[in-house]
N, CA, C and O atoms as a DFTB+ gen file, in Angstrom:
704 C
 N C O
     1  1      10.845      90.344      88.177
     2  2      12.076      89.655      87.795
     3  2      12.784      89.034      88.993
     4  3      13.418      87.987      88.862
     5  1      12.684      89.663      90.150
     6  2      13.413      89.162      91.309
     7  2      14.843      89.644      91.310
     8  3      15.267      90.352      92.223
     9  1      15.584      89.267      90.297
    10  2      16.952      89.714      90.108
    11  2      17.180      89.804      88.608
    12  3      16.689      88.974      87.844
    13  1      17.924      90.811      88.195
    14  2      18.137      90.945      86.764
    15  2      19.363      91.751      86.423
    16  3      19.813      92.595      87.198
    17  1      19.890      91.481      85.258
    18  2      20.996      92.267      84.722
    19  2      20.425      93.522      84.069
    20  3      19.208      93.674      83.962
    21  1      21.279      94.389      83.648
    22  2      20.849      95.588      82.927
    23  2      19.993      95.191      81.725
    24  3      18.936      95.773      81.485
    25  1      20.460      94.200      80.979
    26  2      19.719      93.757      79.792
    27  2      18.369      93.145      80.180
    28  3      17.373      93.356      79.488
    29  1      18.332      92.391      81.279
    30  2      17.065      91.801      81.736
    31  2      16.048      92.899      82.076
    32  3      14.886      92.837      81.673
    33  1      16.506      93.888      82.816
    34  2      15.624      94.975      83.243
    35  2      15.151      95.770      82.027
    36  3      13.971      96.103      81.919
    37  1      16.066      96.069      81.121
    38  2      15.701      96.796      79.904
    39  2      14.684      96.011      79.092
    40  3      13.695      96.577      78.626
    41  1      14.913      94.725      78.917
    42  2      13.990      93.905      78.126
    43  2      12.618      93.844      78.785
    44  3      11.602      94.014      78.110
    45  1      12.574      93.607      80.074
    46  2      11.305      93.460      80.776
    47  2      10.453      94.717      80.648
    48  3       9.247      94.639      80.414
    49  1      11.091      95.877      80.803
    50  2      10.355      97.146      80.767
    51  2      10.349      97.776      79.380
    52  3       9.832      98.878      79.194
    53  1      10.922      97.080      78.413
    54  2      10.983      97.556      77.025
    55  2      11.668      98.924      76.948
    56  3      11.171      99.859      76.321
    57  1      12.829      99.003      77.610
    58  2      13.638     100.212      77.620
    59  2      14.927      99.971      76.864
    60  3      15.273      98.837      76.534
    61  1      15.622     101.046      76.598
    62  2      16.983     100.941      76.058
    63  2      17.930     100.871      77.248
    64  3      17.624     101.374      78.329
    65  1      19.070     100.250      77.042
    66  2      20.050     100.129      78.120
    67  2      20.405     101.462      78.742
    68  3      20.570     101.561      79.958
    69  1      20.524     102.489      77.915
    70  2      20.871     103.822      78.413
    71  2      19.772     104.364      79.332
    72  3      20.060     105.096      80.279
    73  1      18.526     104.008      79.055
    74  2      17.421     104.454      79.916
    75  2      17.516     103.777      81.285
    76  3      17.244     104.408      82.307
    77  1      17.894     102.516      81.308
    78  2      18.096     101.815      82.584
    79  2      19.241     102.477      83.334
    80  3      19.130     102.736      84.533
    81  1      20.346     102.752      82.637
    82  2      21.498     103.397      83.273
    83  2      21.104     104.722      83.923
    84  3      21.609     105.067      84.992
    85  1      20.203     105.462      83.278
    86  2      19.822     106.787      83.772
    87  2      18.993     106.728      85.052
    88  3      18.958     107.705      85.799
    89  1      18.322     105.604      85.324
    90  2      17.430     105.542      86.486
    91  2      17.833     104.503      87.535
    92  3      17.269     104.493      88.629
    93  1      18.785     103.641      87.228
    94  2      19.094     102.529      88.140
    95  2      19.535     103.020      89.520
    96  3      19.168     102.418      90.529
    97  1      20.316     104.103      89.583
    98  2      20.804     104.601      90.878
    99  2      19.658     105.073      91.772
   100  3      19.751     104.973      92.996
   101  1      18.591     105.580      91.183
   102  2      17.456     106.089      91.951
   103  2      16.302     105.094      92.039
   104  3      15.229     105.434      92.536
   105  1      16.510     103.891      91.571
   106  2      15.427     102.907      91.489
   107  2      15.123     102.218      92.817
   108  3      14.045     101.651      92.999
   109  1      16.081     102.272      93.741
   110  2      15.912     101.536      94.992
   111  2      16.460     100.120      94.905
   112  3      16.540      99.423      95.916
   113  1      16.837      99.690      93.713
   114  2      17.441      98.362      93.558
   115  2      18.874      98.404      94.051
   116  3      19.521      99.450      94.009
   117  1      19.371      97.269      94.518
   118  2      20.746      97.197      95.012
   119  2      21.550      96.266      94.109
   120  3      21.036      95.267      93.607
   121  1      22.826      96.615      93.912
   122  2      23.664      95.733      93.104
   123  2      23.917      94.422      93.845
   124  3      24.145      94.417      95.054
   125  1      23.875      93.318      93.114
   126  2      24.133      91.999      93.691
   127  2      25.030      91.218      92.751
   128  3      25.143      91.524      91.564
   129  1      25.656      90.216      93.306
   130  2      26.449      89.287      92.509
   131  2      25.695      87.963      92.492
   132  3      25.295      87.458      93.541
   133  1      25.508      87.417      91.326
   134  2      24.812      86.147      91.186
   135  2      25.821      85.111      90.703
   136  3      26.460      85.276      89.663
   137  1      25.946      84.052      91.476
   138  2      26.887      82.995      91.137
   139  2      26.600      82.459      89.730
   140  3      25.464      82.117      89.400
   141  1      27.643      82.394      88.919
   142  2      27.505      81.869      87.568
   143  2      27.171      82.929      86.528
   144  3      27.202      82.643      85.331
   145  1      26.852      84.150      86.962
   146  2      26.553      85.222      86.011
   147  2      27.795      86.076      85.813
   148  3      28.466      86.429      86.783
   149  1      28.102      86.402      84.598
   150  2      29.297      87.198      84.313
   151  2      29.018      88.697      84.358
   152  3      29.952      89.499      84.366
   153  1      27.745      89.081      84.388
   154  2      27.396      90.507      84.372
   155  2      26.809      90.931      85.708
   156  3      26.232      90.114      86.425
   157  1      26.957      92.215      86.046
   158  2      26.366      92.719      87.292
   159  2      24.846      92.582      87.254
   160  3      24.236      92.553      86.185
   161  1      24.255      92.498      88.430
   162  2      22.806      92.364      88.533
   163  2      22.293      93.264      89.651
   164  3      23.065      93.781      90.458
   165  1      20.954      93.441      89.681
   166  2      20.306      94.251      90.697
   167  2      19.110      93.491      91.226
   168  3      18.517      92.663      90.533
   169  1      18.764      93.791      92.479
   170  2      17.612      93.143      93.106
   171  2      16.932      94.128      94.043
   172  3      17.518      95.136      94.437
   173  1      15.696      93.825      94.391
   174  2      14.942      94.612      95.359
   175  2      15.457      94.239      96.748
   176  3      15.419      93.063      97.109
   177  1      15.937      95.201      97.539
   178  2      16.497      94.857      98.857
   179  2      15.479      94.208      99.792
   180  3      15.848      93.375     100.619
   181  1      14.205      94.578      99.672
   182  2      13.173      93.972     100.514
   183  2      13.023      92.479     100.182
   184  3      12.824      91.660     101.079
   185  1      13.117      92.137      98.909
   186  2      13.020      90.732      98.509
   187  2      14.204      89.941      99.048
   188  3      14.067      88.764      99.382
   189  1      15.363      90.581      99.133
   190  2      16.549      89.899      99.651
   191  2      16.470      89.703     101.163
   192  3      17.076      88.776     101.701
   193  1      15.723      90.574     101.853
   194  2      15.650      90.532     103.312
   195  2      14.655      89.509     103.847
   196  3      14.674      89.189     105.036
   197  1      13.794      88.998     102.985
   198  2      12.785      88.047     103.446
   199  2      13.014      86.694     102.791
   200  3      13.348      86.619     101.608
   201  1      12.832      85.613     103.568
   202  2      13.017      84.282     102.969
   203  2      11.910      83.984     101.965
   204  3      10.811      84.528     102.074
   205  1      12.190      83.128     100.991
   206  2      11.134      82.752     100.038
   207  2       9.919      82.219     100.791
   208  3      10.057      81.552     101.816
   209  1       8.729      82.518     100.274
   210  2       7.500      82.178     100.988
   211  2       6.844      80.901     100.493
   212  3       5.713      80.617     100.888
   213  1       7.488      80.134      99.664
   214  2       6.906      78.871      99.246
   215  2       5.706      79.011      98.339
   216  3       4.793      78.188      98.383
   217  1       5.698      80.039      97.522
   218  2       4.574      80.251      96.622
   219  2       4.780      79.537      95.296
   220  3       4.195      79.928      94.286
   221  1       5.586      78.518      95.286
   222  2       5.885      77.825      94.038
   223  2       4.663      77.080      93.541
   224  3       4.106      76.238      94.246
   225  1       4.262      77.386      92.358
   226  2       3.125      76.734      91.717
   227  2       3.613      75.669      90.759
   228  3       4.761      75.674      90.316
   229  1       2.723      74.769      90.459
   230  2       2.939      73.830      89.374
   231  2       1.922      74.190      88.314
   232  3       0.716      74.098      88.544
   233  1       2.403      74.598      87.159
   234  2       1.501      75.064      86.117
   235  2       2.198      75.076      84.763
   236  3       3.426      75.088      84.679
   237  1       1.402      75.074      83.721
   238  2       1.924      75.292      82.375
   239  2       2.134      76.789      82.201
   240  3       1.323      77.594      82.659
   241  1       3.223      77.156      81.538
   242  2       3.493      78.559      81.253
   243  2       3.324      78.821      79.769
   244  3       3.785      78.040      78.937
   245  1       2.672      79.904      79.442
   246  2       2.621      80.324      78.048
   247  2       4.041      80.668      77.603
   248  3       4.831      81.166      78.405
   249  1       4.376      80.411      76.345
   250  2       5.690      80.837      75.861
   251  2       5.867      82.355      75.943
   252  3       6.980      82.863      75.807
   253  1       4.766      83.074      76.167
   254  2       4.818      84.527      76.262
   255  2       4.773      85.018      77.701
   256  3       4.655      86.222      77.930
   257  1       4.864      84.121      78.675
   258  2       4.884      84.502      80.083
   259  2       6.165      85.289      80.356
   260  3       7.239      84.918      79.882
   261  1       6.048      86.371      81.117
   262  2       7.212      87.224      81.378
   263  2       8.326      86.492      82.126
   264  3       9.478      86.923      82.081
   265  1       8.009      85.408      82.804
   266  2       9.051      84.637      83.486
   267  2      10.037      84.031      82.492
   268  3      11.216      83.868      82.807
   269  1       9.562      83.700      81.304
   270  2      10.409      82.976      80.344
   271  2      10.517      83.617      78.970
   272  3      11.152      83.046      78.083
   273  1       9.916      84.788      78.765
   274  2       9.881      85.308      77.399
   275  2      11.260      85.680      76.884
   276  3      11.481      85.633      75.674
   277  1      12.190      86.046      77.744
   278  2      13.541      86.382      77.295
   279  2      14.359      85.105      77.377
   280  3      14.761      84.688      78.463
   281  1      14.603      84.490      76.237
   282  2      15.157      83.139      76.179
   283  2      16.539      83.005      76.815
   284  3      16.824      81.994      77.457
   285  1      17.394      84.003      76.647
   286  2      18.738      83.910      77.244
   287  2      18.639      83.903      78.770
   288  3      19.379      83.173      79.430
   289  1      17.741      84.702      79.333
   290  2      17.554      84.734      80.791
   291  2      16.993      83.407      81.285
   292  3      17.407      82.908      82.332
   293  1      16.055      82.833      80.539
   294  2      15.483      81.543      80.910
   295  2      16.572      80.481      80.977
   296  3      16.600      79.664      81.897
   297  1      17.454      80.500      80.009
   298  2      18.538      79.519      80.008
   299  2      19.517      79.784      81.146
   300  3      20.001      78.847      81.781
   301  1      19.808      81.054      81.405
   302  2      20.753      81.407      82.467
   303  2      20.199      81.028      83.846
   304  3      20.936      80.505      84.682
   305  1      18.912      81.286      84.088
   306  2      18.338      81.043      85.411
   307  2      17.936      79.586      85.606
   308  3      18.220      78.996      86.648
   309  1      17.279      79.006      84.611
   310  2      16.711      77.669      84.764
   311  2      17.525      76.570      84.082
   312  3      17.243      75.389      84.283
   313  1      18.530      76.936      83.277
   314  2      19.243      75.924      82.506
   315  2      18.304      75.246      81.517
   316  3      18.435      74.050      81.257
   317  1      17.367      75.993      80.970
   318  2      16.276      75.464      80.160
   319  2      16.225      76.242      78.853
   320  3      15.979      77.448      78.853
   321  1      16.454      75.569      77.764
   322  2      16.376      76.210      76.452
   323  2      14.969      76.045      75.920
   324  3      14.451      74.932      75.828
   325  1      14.360      77.158      75.571
   326  2      12.985      77.097      75.073
   327  2      12.839      77.983      73.850
   328  3      13.400      79.076      73.778
   329  1      12.068      77.482      72.887
   330  2      11.809      78.229      71.663
   331  2      10.387      77.918      71.208
   332  3       9.979      76.758      71.161
   333  1       9.644      78.960      70.878
   334  2       8.322      78.768      70.302
   335  2       8.519      78.222      68.889
   336  3       9.181      78.848      68.061
   337  1       7.941      77.053      68.623
   338  2       8.178      76.393      67.339
   339  2       7.003      76.522      66.368
   340  3       6.940      75.808      65.368
   341  1       6.073      77.432      66.664
   342  2       4.909      77.604      65.792
   343  2       5.309      77.986      64.371
   344  3       4.607      77.651      63.417
   345  1       6.424      78.679      64.229
   346  2       6.862      79.119      62.900
   347  2       7.973      78.246      62.323
   348  3       8.553      78.564      61.284
   349  1       8.255      77.163      62.996
   350  2       9.256      76.204      62.522
   351  2       8.524      75.164      61.675
   352  3       7.466      74.685      62.082
   353  1       9.052      74.809      60.526
   354  2       8.386      73.767      59.734
   355  2       8.198      72.499      60.570
   356  3       9.095      72.100      61.312
   357  1       7.036      71.876      60.447
   358  2       6.670      70.731      61.294
   359  2       7.761      69.664      61.382
   360  3       8.029      69.182      62.483
   361  1       8.405      69.272      60.280
   362  2       9.433      68.226      60.399
   363  2      10.655      68.643      61.231
   364  3      11.421      67.792      61.684
   365  1      10.830      69.946      61.426
   366  2      11.994      70.433      62.184
   367  2      11.670      70.751      63.643
   368  3      12.567      71.095      64.413
   369  1      10.395      70.640      64.031
   370  2      10.027      70.926      65.419
   371  2      10.565      69.835      66.330
   372  3      10.585      68.656      65.977
   373  1      11.001      70.256      67.511
   374  2      11.523      69.312      68.501
   375  2      10.473      69.032      69.570
   376  3      10.256      67.878      69.939
   377  1       9.821      70.078      70.066
   378  2       8.909      69.930      71.206
   379  2       7.437      70.135      70.855
   380  3       6.564      69.831      71.668
   381  1       7.150      70.644      69.661
   382  2       5.758      70.819      69.258
   383  2       5.433      72.242      68.877
   384  3       6.210      73.167      69.116
   385  1       4.275      72.397      68.282
   386  2       3.811      73.666      67.731
   387  2       3.792      74.783      68.777
   388  3       4.339      75.859      68.534
   389  1       3.170      74.543      69.942
   390  2       3.002      75.567      70.971
   391  2       3.407      74.997      72.332
   392  3       2.649      75.079      73.298
   393  1       4.594      74.425      72.396
   394  2       5.041      73.787      73.637
   395  2       5.053      74.802      74.777
   396  3       5.559      75.917      74.648
   397  1       4.474      74.368      75.899
   398  2       4.384      75.192      77.095
   399  2       5.260      74.582      78.185
   400  3       5.042      73.435      78.575
   401  1       6.250      75.330      78.685
   402  2       7.067      74.809      79.776
   403  2       6.221      74.541      81.017
   404  3       5.211      75.207      81.241
   405  1       6.638      73.565      81.821
   406  2       5.965      73.237      83.074
   407  2       6.820      73.761      84.217
   408  3       7.970      73.357      84.387
   409  1       6.237      74.672      85.002
   410  2       6.893      75.238      86.171
   411  2       6.435      74.457      87.393
   412  3       5.235      74.321      87.634
   413  1       7.386      73.945      88.162
   414  2       7.054      73.187      89.380
   415  2       8.170      73.389      90.397
   416  3       9.344      73.169      90.096
   417  1       7.800      73.804      91.587
   418  2       8.794      73.974      92.645
   419  2       9.891      74.953      92.288
   420  3      11.029      74.797      92.728
   421  1       9.564      75.965      91.493
   422  2      10.564      76.955      91.104
   423  2      11.502      76.492      90.007
   424  3      12.505      77.151      89.735
   425  1      11.194      75.365      89.370
   426  2      12.038      74.827      88.294
   427  2      11.174      74.552      87.062
   428  3       9.964      74.352      87.163
   429  1      11.817      74.548      85.918
   430  2      11.140      74.136      84.693
   431  2      11.451      72.663      84.496
   432  3      12.602      72.284      84.279
   433  1      10.398      71.820      84.575
   434  2      10.592      70.362      84.639
   435  2      10.104      69.607      83.403
   436  3      10.151      68.378      83.369
   437  1       9.648      70.320      82.412
   438  2       9.180      69.639      81.211
   439  2       8.474      70.594      80.286
   440  3       8.468      71.808      80.490
   441  1       7.871      70.009      79.248
   442  2       7.121      70.767      78.254
   443  2       5.909      69.948      77.840
   444  3       5.933      68.718      77.854
   445  1       4.848      70.660      77.470
   446  2       3.654      70.016      76.940
   447  2       3.209      70.816      75.722
   448  3       3.124      72.043      75.775
   449  1       2.927      70.124      74.634
   450  2       2.337      70.760      73.455
   451  2       0.855      70.411      73.476
   452  3       0.476      69.316      73.059
   453  1       0.002      71.332      73.959
   454  2      -1.408      71.001      74.174
   455  2      -2.293      71.285      72.963
   456  3      -1.967      72.089      72.089
   457  1      -3.400      70.602      72.954
   458  2      -4.474      70.843      71.990
   459  2      -5.769      70.476      72.706
   460  3      -5.755      70.037      73.856
   461  1      -6.872      70.660      72.019
   462  2      -8.160      70.323      72.621
   463  2      -9.030      69.663      71.561
   464  3      -9.115      70.123      70.423
   465  1      -9.670      68.581      71.964
   466  2     -10.653      67.909      71.117
   467  2     -11.898      67.725      71.954
   468  3     -11.931      66.889      72.856
   469  1     -12.929      68.509      71.656
   470  2     -14.151      68.446      72.460
   471  2     -13.854      68.785      73.903
   472  3     -13.343      69.863      74.206
   473  1     -14.181      67.844      74.809
   474  2     -13.926      68.063      76.240
   475  2     -12.698      67.294      76.713
   476  3     -12.597      66.919      77.881
   477  1     -11.762      67.064      75.785
   478  2     -10.514      66.381      76.133
   479  2      -9.328      67.292      75.841
   480  3      -9.176      67.797      74.729
   481  1      -8.495      67.494      76.849
   482  2      -7.228      68.178      76.643
   483  2      -6.274      67.129      76.094
   484  3      -6.116      66.060      76.684
   485  1      -5.648      67.426      74.985
   486  2      -4.737      66.482      74.340
   487  2      -3.315      66.980      74.524
   488  3      -2.978      68.090      74.112
   489  1      -2.494      66.165      75.137
   490  2      -1.069      66.460      75.251
   491  2      -0.412      65.798      74.037
   492  3      -0.037      64.626      74.078
   493  1      -0.282      66.565      72.969
   494  2       0.243      65.998      71.722
   495  2       1.667      65.493      71.904
   496  3       2.053      64.463      71.352
   497  1       2.429      66.229      72.682
   498  2       3.796      65.807      72.970
   499  2       4.156      66.277      74.367
   500  3       3.906      67.424      74.737
   501  1       4.751      65.368      75.141
   502  2       5.181      65.681      76.504
   503  2       6.661      65.363      76.620
   504  3       7.116      64.288      76.227
   505  1       7.397      66.307      77.164
   506  2       8.814      66.119      77.433
   507  2       9.003      66.308      78.933
   508  3       8.597      67.329      79.487
   509  1       9.611      65.339      79.584
   510  2       9.801      65.375      81.037
   511  2      11.289      65.418      81.374
   512  3      12.113      64.838      80.668
   513  1      11.621      66.109      82.456
   514  2      13.004      66.191      82.911
   515  2      13.431      64.938      83.658
   516  3      14.554      64.874      84.157
   517  1      12.563      63.950      83.745
   518  2      12.868      62.701      84.437
   519  2      11.637      62.195      85.162
   520  3      10.591      62.845      85.159
   521  1      11.767      61.023      85.789
   522  2      10.642      60.384      86.474
   523  2      10.057      61.275      87.571
   524  3       8.847      61.257      87.798
   525  1      10.894      62.045      88.248
   526  2      10.408      62.904      89.334
   527  2       9.434      63.971      88.834
   528  3       8.646      64.499      89.618
   529  1       9.477      64.291      87.547
   530  2       8.599      65.315      86.983
   531  2       7.210      64.777      86.645
   532  3       6.304      65.564      86.369
   533  1       7.019      63.467      86.659
   534  2       5.741      62.870      86.246
   535  2       4.560      63.434      87.042
   536  3       3.611      63.915      86.423
   537  1       4.565      63.400      88.391
   538  2       3.402      63.919      89.115
   539  2       3.179      65.416      88.878
   540  3       2.042      65.886      88.847
   541  1       4.267      66.147      88.714
   542  2       4.151      67.586      88.501
   543  2       3.516      67.894      87.147
   544  3       2.633      68.746      87.049
   545  1       3.964      67.206      86.116
   546  2       3.407      67.429      84.778
   547  2       1.947      66.976      84.745
   548  3       1.108      67.641      84.139
   549  1       1.642      65.866      85.382
   550  2       0.249      65.400      85.445
   551  2      -0.625      66.447      86.126
   552  3      -1.719      66.746      85.647
   553  1      -0.156      67.002      87.230
   554  2      -0.913      68.031      87.941
   555  2      -1.145      69.244      87.047
   556  3      -2.249      69.787      87.013
   557  1      -0.112      69.672      86.321
   558  2      -0.244      70.821      85.430
   559  2      -1.242      70.536      84.311
   560  3      -2.004      71.423      83.924
   561  1      -1.247      69.316      83.790
   562  2      -2.191      68.957      82.731
   563  2      -3.636      68.967      83.245
   564  3      -4.537      69.444      82.555
   565  1      -3.853      68.450      84.437
   566  2      -5.205      68.440      85.009
   567  2      -5.680      69.878      85.243
   568  3      -6.829      70.209      84.951
   569  1      -4.803      70.721      85.765
   570  2      -5.174      72.125      85.969
   571  2      -5.506      72.790      84.634
   572  3      -6.505      73.503      84.528
   573  1      -4.677      72.563      83.619
   574  2      -4.908      73.161      82.301
   575  2      -6.218      72.666      81.705
   576  3      -6.926      73.431      81.050
   577  1      -6.547      71.403      81.923
   578  2      -7.826      70.872      81.434
   579  2      -8.982      71.675      82.030
   580  3      -9.952      71.981      81.337
   581  1      -8.877      72.010      83.297
   582  2      -9.911      72.817      83.942
   583  2     -10.033      74.207      83.336
   584  3     -11.134      74.751      83.249
   585  1      -8.913      74.789      82.917
   586  2      -8.948      76.123      82.310
   587  2      -9.819      76.151      81.067
   588  3     -10.496      77.143      80.794
   589  1      -9.800      75.045      80.306
   590  2     -10.496      75.020      79.018
   591  2     -11.741      74.128      79.059
   592  3     -12.237      73.678      78.026
   593  1     -12.232      73.886      80.276
   594  2     -13.465      73.129      80.480
   595  2     -13.401      71.720      79.891
   596  3     -14.340      71.250      79.249
   597  1     -12.279      71.070      80.127
   598  2     -12.124      69.681      79.680
   599  2     -12.222      68.753      80.887
   600  3     -11.716      69.060      81.966
   601  1     -12.877      67.622      80.690
   602  2     -13.054      66.650      81.766
   603  2     -12.036      65.524      81.689
   604  3     -11.936      64.712      82.609
   605  1     -11.285      65.467      80.606
   606  2     -10.351      64.354      80.411
   607  2      -9.053      64.875      79.817
   608  3      -9.017      65.958      79.234
   609  1      -7.988      64.098      79.968
   610  2      -6.686      64.410      79.386
   611  2      -6.201      63.162      78.660
   612  3      -6.232      62.060      79.206
   613  1      -5.756      63.349      77.432
   614  2      -5.190      62.239      76.658
   615  2      -3.760      62.582      76.276
   616  3      -3.479      63.682      75.800
   617  1      -2.874      61.643      76.486
   618  2      -1.467      61.826      76.142
   619  2      -1.201      61.078      74.849
   620  3      -1.446      59.875      74.757
   621  1      -0.700      61.790      73.852
   622  2      -0.401      61.143      72.578
   623  2       1.043      60.647      72.514
   624  3       1.293      59.509      72.116
   625  1       1.990      61.496      72.903
   626  2       3.401      61.117      72.760
   627  2       4.198      61.621      73.956
   628  3       4.028      62.758      74.396
   629  1       5.056      60.773      74.467
   630  2       5.988      61.147      75.538
   631  2       7.382      60.896      74.987
   632  3       7.678      59.804      74.502
   633  1       8.241      61.915      75.065
   634  2       9.587      61.778      74.489
   635  2      10.367      60.618      75.099
   636  3      11.139      59.956      74.405
   637  1      10.172      60.372      76.379
   638  2      10.801      59.230      77.043
   639  2       9.719      58.157      77.171
   640  3       8.925      58.204      78.110
   641  1       9.667      57.184      76.243
   642  2       8.570      56.212      76.233
   643  2       8.355      55.487      77.560
   644  3       7.226      55.117      77.882
   645  1       9.413      55.282      78.329
   646  2       9.279      54.579      79.604
   647  2       8.512      55.401      80.646
   648  3       8.125      54.867      81.685
   649  1       8.288      56.696      80.380
   650  2       7.549      57.537      81.318
   651  2       6.076      57.702      80.924
   652  3       5.303      58.323      81.653
   653  1       5.695      57.152      79.785
   654  2       4.308      57.264      79.329
   655  2       3.338      56.597      80.311
   656  3       2.348      57.207      80.714
   657  1       3.617      55.361      80.692
   658  2       2.709      54.628      81.596
   659  2       2.618      55.302      82.960
   660  3       1.511      55.468      83.471
   661  1       3.745      55.701      83.580
   662  2       3.610      56.409      84.866
   663  2       2.823      57.714      84.745
   664  3       2.070      58.065      85.653
   665  1       2.989      58.434      83.636
   666  2       2.252      59.672      83.441
   667  2       0.757      59.415      83.281
   668  3      -0.057      60.085      83.916
   669  1       0.394      58.460      82.448
   670  2      -1.031      58.180      82.242
   671  2      -1.668      57.615      83.523
   672  3      -2.836      57.886      83.803
   673  1      -0.914      56.840      84.292
   674  2      -1.437      56.325      85.569
   675  2      -1.671      57.467      86.554
   676  3      -2.681      57.480      87.257
   677  1      -0.758      58.410      86.608
   678  2      -0.921      59.552      87.518
   679  2      -2.092      60.435      87.071
   680  3      -2.831      60.952      87.909
   681  1      -2.260      60.607      85.778
   682  2      -3.407      61.360      85.283
   683  2      -4.713      60.670      85.661
   684  3      -5.661      61.328      86.089
   685  1      -4.768      59.356      85.505
   686  2      -5.975      58.594      85.859
   687  2      -6.281      58.765      87.348
   688  3      -7.439      58.927      87.732
   689  1      -5.248      58.728      88.176
   690  2      -5.441      58.898      89.618
   691  2      -5.993      60.289      89.929
   692  3      -6.928      60.422      90.718
   693  1      -5.417      61.327      89.310
   694  2      -5.855      62.685      89.585
   695  2      -7.249      62.977      89.046
   696  3      -8.013      63.724      89.657
   697  1      -7.571      62.392      87.914
   698  2      -8.882      62.632      87.301
   699  2      -9.965      61.745      87.899
   700  3     -11.161      62.011      87.780
   701  1      -9.491      60.655      88.562
   702  2     -10.299      59.607      89.135
   703  2     -11.621      59.953      89.572
   704  3     -12.351      59.095      90.068
C-alpha cells in the first residue's frame, strides 16, 4: 500500500477495523499525515526514509489489481474513478466491459477495454487523459499484445476522436 488509512489497511488484509486497531501499535508502521486526506494514515518508516527509486511502469492494470481494487482509495490517491462494468447493461457502460486502467509514471492516464481476435489485440475502447498519454497507452497496448501472443494491435474507438490518429501512429511506430 505504501501509505494507508485504517480502512485501507483493513481492506487490503481483509481484516475488521478492530483487528487493525489491535495490532497497529506493534506493526512498525508510523502515523503520517497525508495532504488532502481527512483521516489518519500509517506508513512504513523505511519507505519514508528512502527516495522513490523510479520503478514506475507503464502497463495495463487488471480491475482486480490490489493497487486499484478499493475504489475509494483509487479515487483519493489518483483522482481516478474506476468501476468494473462487466455487470452493467451494455447501453449504460461508459468505458467498456472489462476496462483496464493504464498506469504510467505513477499515474493512471487512461483506460483500455481489450479483446482479442486471432493474433490481434483489439482495443475496443480507449480513454486517454490527454495527448500526453498517447505514447504511454500505446506502450501499454504493445506490452499487453505480447502477453497474449498477439503480433498486432487494432484500435476500434477512442473517446477523444482527435487522439485516434496520434495513437494509431504511435502503435505503428512501436510495432514497426
